[in-house]
ZAFI-249241 format. One record per residue (C-alpha): residue number from 0; x, y, z; residue in three letters. Coordinates in steps of 0.25 Angstrom, whole numbers, plus 5000, padded with zeros to 4 digits. Example, Ala and Ser with C-alpha at 12.3 -4.5 7.8 and 13.67 -1.06 7.14 Angstrom:
REM ZAFI-249241
(0 (5049 4982 5031) 'ALA')
(1 (5055 4996 5029) 'SER')
END
This chain:
REM ZAFI-249241
(0 (5107 4682 5337) 'UNK')
(1 (5105 4693 5348) 'UNK')
(2 (5091 4696 5341) 'UNK')
(3 (5087 4681 5341) 'UNK')
(4 (5090 4680 5356) 'UNK')
(5 (5082 4692 5360) 'UNK')
(6 (5070 4687 5352) 'UNK')
(7 (5071 4673 5358) 'UNK')
(8 (5072 4679 5372) 'UNK')
(9 (5060 4688 5369) 'UNK')
(10 (5052 4676 5364) 'UNK')
(11 (5055 4667 5376) 'UNK')
(12 (5052 4678 5386) 'UNK')
(13 (5038 4680 5379) 'UNK')
(14 (5035 4665 5380) 'UNK')
(15 (5039 4665 5395) 'UNK')
(16 (5030 4678 5397) 'UNK')
(17 (5018 4670 5391) 'UNK')
(18 (5021 4658 5400) 'UNK')
(19 (5024 4666 5413) 'UNK')
(20 (5009 4671 5417) 'UNK')
(21 (5004 4656 5415) 'UNK')
(22 (5015 4650 5424) 'UNK')
(23 (5015 4661 5435) 'UNK')
(24 (5000 4664 5436) 'UNK')
(25 (4994 4661 5449) 'UNK')
(26 (4984 4650 5448) 'UNK')
(27 (4971 4656 5453) 'UNK')
(28 (4963 4652 5441) 'UNK')
(29 (4955 4642 5448) 'UNK')
(30 (4951 4651 5459) 'UNK')
(31 (4947 4662 5449) 'UNK')
(32 (4938 4651 5441) 'UNK')
(33 (4931 4647 5454) 'UNK')
(34 (4928 4662 5458) 'UNK')
(35 (4922 4664 5444) 'UNK')
(36 (4914 4651 5445) 'UNK')
(37 (4908 4656 5458) 'UNK')
(38 (4905 4669 5453) 'UNK')
(39 (4898 4663 5441) 'UNK')
(40 (4889 4654 5450) 'UNK')
(41 (4885 4666 5458) 'UNK')
(42 (4881 4674 5446) 'UNK')
(43 (4872 4662 5441) 'UNK')
(44 (4865 4661 5454) 'UNK')
(45 (4863 4676 5455) 'UNK')
(46 (4857 4676 5441) 'UNK')
(47 (4848 4665 5445) 'UNK')
(48 (4842 4671 5457) 'UNK')
(49 (4841 4684 5449) 'UNK')
(50 (4833 4677 5439) 'UNK')
(51 (4824 4670 5449) 'UNK')
(52 (4821 4684 5456) 'UNK')
(53 (4817 4690 5443) 'UNK')
(54 (4808 4678 5440) 'UNK')
(55 (4801 4680 5454) 'UNK')
(56 (4807 4667 5460) 'UNK')
(57 (4815 4675 5471) 'UNK')
(58 (4811 4686 5479) 'UNK')
(59 (4820 4698 5481) 'UNK')
(60 (4824 4693 5495) 'UNK')
(61 (4827 4679 5490) 'UNK')
(62 (4835 4685 5479) 'UNK')
(63 (4843 4694 5488) 'UNK')
(64 (4846 4682 5497) 'UNK')
(65 (4850 4672 5486) 'UNK')
(66 (4859 4683 5480) 'UNK')
(67 (4866 4685 5494) 'UNK')
(68 (4868 4670 5495) 'UNK')
(69 (4875 4670 5481) 'UNK')
(70 (4884 4682 5485) 'UNK')
(71 (4888 4675 5498) 'UNK')
(72 (4891 4662 5491) 'UNK')
(73 (4899 4669 5480) 'UNK')
(74 (4907 4676 5491) 'UNK')
(75 (4910 4663 5498) 'UNK')
(76 (4914 4657 5485) 'UNK')
(77 (4923 4668 5481) 'UNK')
(78 (4930 4669 5495) 'UNK')
(79 (4933 4654 5494) 'UNK')
(80 (4941 4656 5481) 'UNK')
(81 (4946 4670 5484) 'UNK')
(82 (4959 4665 5490) 'UNK')
(83 (4973 4670 5485) 'UNK')
(84 (4977 4665 5471) 'UNK')
(85 (4988 4655 5473) 'UNK')
(86 (5002 4660 5468) 'UNK')
(87 (5008 4654 5456) 'UNK')
(88 (5015 4641 5459) 'UNK')
(89 (5030 4639 5457) 'UNK')
(90 (5028 4630 5446) 'UNK')
(91 (5024 4641 5436) 'UNK')
(92 (5037 4649 5439) 'UNK')
(93 (5045 4636 5437) 'UNK')
(94 (5038 4634 5424) 'UNK')
(95 (5041 4648 5419) 'UNK')
(96 (5056 4646 5423) 'UNK')
(97 (5056 4633 5416) 'UNK')
(98 (5050 4639 5403) 'UNK')
(99 (5060 4651 5404) 'UNK')
(100 (5071 4641 5404) 'UNK')
(101 (5066 4631 5394) 'UNK')
(102 (5060 4640 5383) 'UNK')
(103 (5073 4646 5379) 'UNK')
(104 (5081 4633 5382) 'UNK')
(105 (5073 4626 5372) 'UNK')
(106 (5068 4636 5361) 'UNK')
(107 (5081 4643 5359) 'UNK')
(108 (5090 4631 5356) 'UNK')
(109 (5079 4625 5347) 'UNK')
(110 (5078 4638 5339) 'UNK')
(111 (5093 4640 5338) 'UNK')
(112 (5093 4626 5332) 'UNK')
(113 (5082 4627 5322) 'UNK')
(114 (5079 4642 5320) 'UNK')
(115 (5087 4653 5314) 'UNK')
(116 (5089 4664 5324) 'UNK')
(117 (5099 4671 5315) 'UNK')
(118 (5088 4675 5306) 'UNK')
(119 (5082 4685 5316) 'UNK')
(120 (5094 4694 5315) 'UNK')
(121 (5092 4696 5300) 'UNK')
(122 (5077 4698 5300) 'UNK')
(123 (5073 4709 5290) 'UNK')
(124 (5065 4721 5294) 'UNK')
(125 (5050 4718 5294) 'UNK')
(126 (5044 4720 5280) 'UNK')
(127 (5030 4724 5276) 'UNK')
(128 (5020 4713 5276) 'UNK')
(129 (5020 4704 5263) 'UNK')
(130 (5012 4710 5252) 'UNK')
(131 (5012 4724 5258) 'UNK')
(132 (5021 4736 5256) 'UNK')
(133 (5029 4743 5267) 'UNK')
(134 (5017 4749 5273) 'UNK')
(135 (5008 4737 5272) 'UNK')
(136 (5001 4742 5259) 'UNK')
(137 (4997 4733 5248) 'UNK')
(138 (5008 4731 5238) 'UNK')
(139 (5005 4735 5223) 'UNK')
(140 (4997 4725 5215) 'UNK')
(141 (5008 4724 5205) 'UNK')
(142 (5018 4720 5216) 'UNK')
(143 (5008 4709 5220) 'UNK')
(144 (5006 4704 5206) 'UNK')
(145 (5021 4703 5204) 'UNK')
(146 (5023 4694 5217) 'UNK')
(147 (5011 4686 5211) 'UNK')
(148 (5018 4685 5198) 'UNK')
(149 (5031 4680 5204) 'UNK')
(150 (5023 4670 5212) 'UNK')
(151 (5016 4664 5200) 'UNK')
(152 (5029 4664 5191) 'UNK')
(153 (5035 4655 5202) 'UNK')
(154 (5023 4647 5203) 'UNK')
(155 (5017 4646 5189) 'UNK')
(156 (5008 4635 5191) 'UNK')
(157 (4998 4642 5200) 'UNK')
(158 (4986 4645 5192) 'UNK')
(159 (4979 4653 5203) 'UNK')
(160 (4991 4662 5205) 'UNK')
(161 (4992 4665 5190) 'UNK')
(162 (4977 4668 5190) 'UNK')
(163 (4978 4678 5202) 'UNK')
(164 (4990 4684 5195) 'UNK')
(165 (4982 4686 5182) 'UNK')
(166 (4971 4693 5190) 'UNK')
(167 (4981 4702 5196) 'UNK')
(168 (4986 4706 5183) 'UNK')
(169 (4972 4709 5178) 'UNK')
(170 (4970 4718 5190) 'UNK')
(171 (4982 4725 5186) 'UNK')
(172 (4978 4726 5171) 'UNK')
(173 (4991 4719 5168) 'UNK')
(174 (4984 4710 5157) 'UNK')
(175 (4996 4704 5150) 'UNK')
(176 (5001 4698 5163) 'UNK')
(177 (4987 4694 5167) 'UNK')
(178 (4987 4686 5154) 'UNK')
(179 (5000 4680 5158) 'UNK')
(180 (4995 4675 5171) 'UNK')
(181 (4981 4670 5166) 'UNK')
(182 (4989 4662 5155) 'UNK')
(183 (4996 4655 5166) 'UNK')
(184 (4982 4652 5172) 'UNK')
(185 (4976 4646 5159) 'UNK')
(186 (4989 4638 5157) 'UNK')
(187 (4988 4632 5171) 'UNK')
(188 (4972 4631 5171) 'UNK')
(189 (4969 4629 5156) 'UNK')
(190 (4954 4625 5160) 'UNK')
(191 (4951 4636 5169) 'UNK')
(192 (4942 4646 5164) 'UNK')
(193 (4946 4657 5173) 'UNK')
(194 (4960 4657 5168) 'UNK')
(195 (4955 4658 5154) 'UNK')
(196 (4946 4669 5157) 'UNK')
(197 (4956 4677 5164) 'UNK')
(198 (4966 4675 5153) 'UNK')
(199 (4956 4680 5142) 'UNK')
(200 (4952 4692 5151) 'UNK')
(201 (4967 4696 5153) 'UNK')
(202 (4970 4694 5138) 'UNK')
(203 (4958 4702 5134) 'UNK')
(204 (4962 4714 5144) 'UNK')
(205 (4976 4713 5139) 'UNK')
(206 (4971 4714 5124) 'UNK')
(207 (4963 4727 5127) 'UNK')
(208 (4950 4719 5130) 'UNK')
(209 (4951 4712 5117) 'UNK')
(210 (4947 4697 5118) 'UNK')
(211 (4957 4690 5110) 'UNK')
(212 (4957 4676 5104) 'UNK')
(213 (4965 4670 5115) 'UNK')
(214 (4955 4676 5125) 'UNK')
(215 (4943 4671 5117) 'UNK')
(216 (4949 4657 5117) 'UNK')
(217 (4951 4657 5132) 'UNK')
(218 (4937 4663 5134) 'UNK')
(219 (4931 4652 5126) 'UNK')
(220 (4938 4641 5133) 'UNK')
(221 (4934 4647 5147) 'UNK')
(222 (4920 4648 5142) 'UNK')
(223 (4920 4633 5138) 'UNK')
(224 (4924 4630 5152) 'UNK')
(225 (4915 4640 5159) 'UNK')
(226 (4903 4644 5150) 'UNK')
(227 (4898 4654 5160) 'UNK')
(228 (4911 4662 5161) 'UNK')
(229 (4906 4677 5160) 'UNK')
(230 (4920 4681 5157) 'UNK')
(231 (4922 4672 5145) 'UNK')
(232 (4908 4676 5140) 'UNK')
(233 (4910 4690 5141) 'UNK')
(234 (4924 4691 5135) 'UNK')
(235 (4920 4682 5123) 'UNK')
(236 (4908 4691 5121) 'UNK')
(237 (4918 4703 5121) 'UNK')
(238 (4927 4695 5111) 'UNK')
(239 (4915 4693 5102) 'UNK')
(240 (4910 4707 5102) 'UNK')
(241 (4924 4712 5099) 'UNK')
(242 (4923 4704 5086) 'UNK')
(243 (4910 4709 5083) 'UNK')
(244 (4902 4696 5086) 'UNK')
(245 (4891 4702 5094) 'UNK')
(246 (4883 4689 5093) 'UNK')
(247 (4894 4681 5100) 'UNK')
(248 (4897 4692 5110) 'UNK')
(249 (4882 4692 5114) 'UNK')
(250 (4882 4677 5115) 'UNK')
(251 (4893 4677 5125) 'UNK')
(252 (4888 4690 5133) 'UNK')
(253 (4874 4685 5134) 'UNK')
(254 (4879 4672 5140) 'UNK')
(255 (4887 4680 5150) 'UNK')
(256 (4876 4689 5154) 'UNK')
(257 (4868 4680 5163) 'UNK')
(258 (4880 4676 5170) 'UNK')
(259 (4882 4690 5175) 'UNK')
(260 (4870 4690 5183) 'UNK')
(261 (4878 4692 5196) 'UNK')
(262 (4886 4703 5190) 'UNK')
(263 (4876 4714 5186) 'UNK')
(264 (4886 4724 5182) 'UNK')
(265 (4893 4715 5172) 'UNK')
(266 (4880 4709 5167) 'UNK')
(267 (4875 4723 5163) 'UNK')
(268 (4888 4726 5156) 'UNK')
(269 (4887 4713 5148) 'UNK')
(270 (4873 4717 5145) 'UNK')
(271 (4877 4730 5139) 'UNK')
(272 (4888 4722 5131) 'UNK')
(273 (4877 4713 5126) 'UNK')
(274 (4868 4725 5122) 'UNK')
(275 (4879 4732 5115) 'UNK')
(276 (4881 4719 5107) 'UNK')
(277 (4867 4719 5103) 'UNK')
(278 (4861 4709 5112) 'UNK')
(279 (4853 4708 5124) 'UNK')
(280 (4857 4703 5138) 'UNK')
(281 (4849 4690 5142) 'UNK')
(282 (4835 4693 5145) 'UNK')
(283 (4835 4683 5157) 'UNK')
(284 (4844 4692 5165) 'UNK')
(285 (4839 4705 5172) 'UNK')
(286 (4842 4717 5164) 'UNK')
(287 (4852 4725 5172) 'UNK')
(288 (4853 4741 5170) 'UNK')
(289 (4865 4746 5162) 'UNK')
(290 (4877 4752 5168) 'UNK')
(291 (4877 4766 5165) 'UNK')
(292 (4890 4770 5158) 'UNK')
(293 (4895 4755 5158) 'UNK')
(294 (4907 4752 5149) 'UNK')
(295 (4909 4738 5142) 'UNK')
(296 (4915 4728 5152) 'UNK')
(297 (4930 4724 5152) 'UNK')
(298 (4935 4712 5145) 'UNK')
(299 (4932 4703 5157) 'UNK')
(300 (4921 4709 5165) 'UNK')
(301 (4920 4697 5175) 'UNK')
(302 (4934 4700 5180) 'UNK')
(303 (4932 4715 5180) 'UNK')
(304 (4921 4715 5190) 'UNK')
(305 (4932 4711 5200) 'UNK')
(306 (4939 4725 5199) 'UNK')
(307 (4928 4734 5196) 'UNK')
(308 (4926 4744 5207) 'UNK')
(309 (4912 4746 5213) 'UNK')
(310 (4913 4760 5217) 'UNK')
(311 (4902 4765 5207) 'UNK')
(312 (4891 4759 5215) 'UNK')
(313 (4896 4764 5228) 'UNK')
(314 (4898 4778 5223) 'UNK')
(315 (4884 4778 5217) 'UNK')
(316 (4877 4776 5231) 'UNK')
(317 (4888 4784 5239) 'UNK')
(318 (4893 4772 5246) 'UNK')
(319 (4907 4768 5249) 'UNK')
(320 (4916 4760 5241) 'UNK')
(321 (4930 4754 5244) 'UNK')
(322 (4938 4748 5232) 'UNK')
(323 (4948 4736 5236) 'UNK')
(324 (4959 4730 5228) 'UNK')
(325 (4962 4716 5233) 'UNK')
(326 (4974 4707 5230) 'UNK')
(327 (4980 4694 5235) 'UNK')
(328 (4995 4693 5239) 'UNK')
(329 (5002 4683 5230) 'UNK')
(330 (5008 4676 5242) 'UNK')
(331 (4993 4672 5246) 'UNK')
(332 (4989 4668 5232) 'UNK')
(333 (4992 4653 5234) 'UNK')
(334 (4982 4653 5246) 'UNK')
(335 (4970 4657 5238) 'UNK')
(336 (4961 4651 5227) 'UNK')
(337 (4954 4659 5216) 'UNK')
(338 (4941 4656 5222) 'UNK')
(339 (4944 4660 5237) 'UNK')
(340 (4936 4672 5241) 'UNK')
(341 (4941 4686 5242) 'UNK')
(342 (4933 4696 5252) 'UNK')
(343 (4935 4711 5251) 'UNK')
(344 (4927 4718 5262) 'UNK')
(345 (4926 4730 5270) 'UNK')
(346 (4922 4732 5285) 'UNK')
(347 (4921 4744 5294) 'UNK')
(348 (4934 4747 5301) 'UNK')
(349 (4926 4749 5314) 'UNK')
(350 (4912 4743 5314) 'UNK')
(351 (4905 4729 5312) 'UNK')
(352 (4913 4718 5305) 'UNK')
(353 (4903 4716 5294) 'UNK')
(354 (4909 4719 5280) 'UNK')
(355 (4904 4732 5274) 'UNK')
(356 (4907 4727 5260) 'UNK')
(357 (4912 4714 5255) 'UNK')
(358 (4917 4709 5241) 'UNK')
(359 (4920 4694 5238) 'UNK')
(360 (4929 4689 5227) 'UNK')
(361 (4938 4678 5224) 'UNK')
(362 (4953 4676 5224) 'UNK')
(363 (4953 4674 5209) 'UNK')
(364 (4948 4689 5208) 'UNK')
(365 (4960 4695 5215) 'UNK')
(366 (4966 4705 5214) 'UNK')
(367 (4952 4712 5214) 'UNK')
(368 (4946 4725 5216) 'UNK')
(369 (4933 4727 5224) 'UNK')
(370 (4925 4739 5229) 'UNK')
(371 (4918 4738 5242) 'UNK')
(372 (4905 4746 5243) 'UNK')
(373 (4893 4750 5251) 'UNK')
(374 (4885 4741 5242) 'UNK')
(375 (4892 4729 5248) 'UNK')
(376 (4887 4732 5262) 'UNK')
(377 (4879 4721 5270) 'UNK')
(378 (4871 4731 5278) 'UNK')
(379 (4868 4745 5274) 'UNK')
(380 (4875 4750 5287) 'UNK')
(381 (4887 4742 5284) 'UNK')
(382 (4893 4749 5272) 'UNK')
(383 (4906 4755 5268) 'UNK')
(384 (4901 4769 5268) 'UNK')
(385 (4896 4767 5283) 'UNK')
(386 (4910 4766 5289) 'UNK')
(387 (4922 4776 5288) 'UNK')
(388 (4933 4766 5287) 'UNK')
(389 (4932 4751 5283) 'UNK')
(390 (4942 4739 5283) 'UNK')
(391 (4944 4733 5269) 'UNK')
(392 (4949 4719 5268) 'UNK')
(393 (4951 4707 5259) 'UNK')
(394 (4953 4692 5260) 'UNK')
(395 (4953 4679 5253) 'UNK')
(396 (4943 4670 5261) 'UNK')
(397 (4947 4655 5259) 'UNK')
(398 (4933 4651 5265) 'UNK')
(399 (4925 4661 5257) 'UNK')
(400 (4920 4667 5270) 'UNK')
(401 (4921 4682 5273) 'UNK')
(402 (4926 4679 5287) 'UNK')
(403 (4941 4678 5288) 'UNK')
(404 (4947 4664 5291) 'UNK')
(405 (4961 4659 5293) 'UNK')
(406 (4967 4657 5279) 'UNK')
(407 (4960 4669 5273) 'UNK')
(408 (4969 4679 5265) 'UNK')
(409 (4968 4693 5270) 'UNK')
(410 (4972 4707 5266) 'UNK')
(411 (4975 4718 5276) 'UNK')
(412 (4962 4726 5279) 'UNK')
(413 (4962 4741 5275) 'UNK')
(414 (4954 4752 5281) 'UNK')
(415 (4948 4762 5271) 'UNK')
(416 (4938 4773 5272) 'UNK')
(417 (4927 4770 5262) 'UNK')
(418 (4922 4785 5260) 'UNK')
(419 (4936 4790 5256) 'UNK')
(420 (4943 4778 5250) 'UNK')
(421 (4945 4779 5235) 'UNK')
(422 (4957 4770 5232) 'UNK')
(423 (4956 4755 5231) 'UNK')
(424 (4960 4748 5244) 'UNK')
(425 (4971 4737 5241) 'UNK')
(426 (4970 4724 5249) 'UNK')
(427 (4981 4713 5248) 'UNK')
(428 (4977 4699 5253) 'UNK')
(429 (4990 4695 5259) 'UNK')
(430 (4989 4687 5272) 'UNK')
(431 (4981 4675 5278) 'UNK')
(432 (4971 4675 5289) 'UNK')
(433 (4976 4667 5301) 'UNK')
END
């Protein structure tokens, strides 16, 4: 109990120290306010006669005379208020004495009645912050996924949690466990195309990128619910091509091609697949130049764009690039929705607050890997390569706005040197903005 009494006494002393200046302070505020008021009036008069002199309304002699009058009047006003400040009255001292007696007399018995002072003696040594290692470093992703798996097994009705777990397994290329997680999603949300597409993608990757019969069934169901699903059209085309049915593959791929107008790289890859199958991309779309040395896309190219690094373009023009891996702490999973916005950005460590590069994603895409480059700069002078050290950050914005607001989920910022950094920067979104 000795430690308890020491802590209690220290807290009471701190409270009294906060009260003492107010209770003992001499009451000279009114006189100070009067002096300030008189000074402000004199300044306004002086500014007025200066303006009139500059406008030719007053001669120099008139100006000097009025200025002298103002100074004399101000001196008289200040002299009238320049009496000694009154001393603090005894009421403040008595109030402080009463507080010193009443605070411990009331708070200590109440705490002993309803509190648990004995727990203070058994406090453990401070631990590292939740979600971080002993040195405050991001824990391994497999540790995070283990925690999330435990939470989901204890709360198996949380479809969003299973979806996030499946995404995490896909990031780790643990496709069998990803299939397990997405099977849970499909069971809980049997009419949700996103779950079917994710399960079909996981099955395809687990089976060596071969689109099996169960995956085809899921893709066809998803396409019925969402006729413009690029993932379903692409994978169904791949399944048809594997079976040698190029006509059917072309039908799916040509339907998907116009839907990729905002994804030129993927559209070009799909155009190459269409050409190899003996078809022609829809003529209504602008023809894109082929990617030199491009390889056929993976089983689910729409999902793969989330993880593809963008260092090639940056290296081509000599710009800087910083690759960032972002994960969400399992403990905050229930505070998000799949559509919440994720911002990954870089700012100069010392410089204007304007972001040098920004990437915008959704919680449904976590964990994700993005590359911030000079090409993302808002202004030519505000690029990653223009600053020796930048601060990289990530957050989940509940409002969808870039500015941080209470309730947003944040990661600890990290300082990097764009010119020399080659390893990925890991950020864990693990605390809530206050």
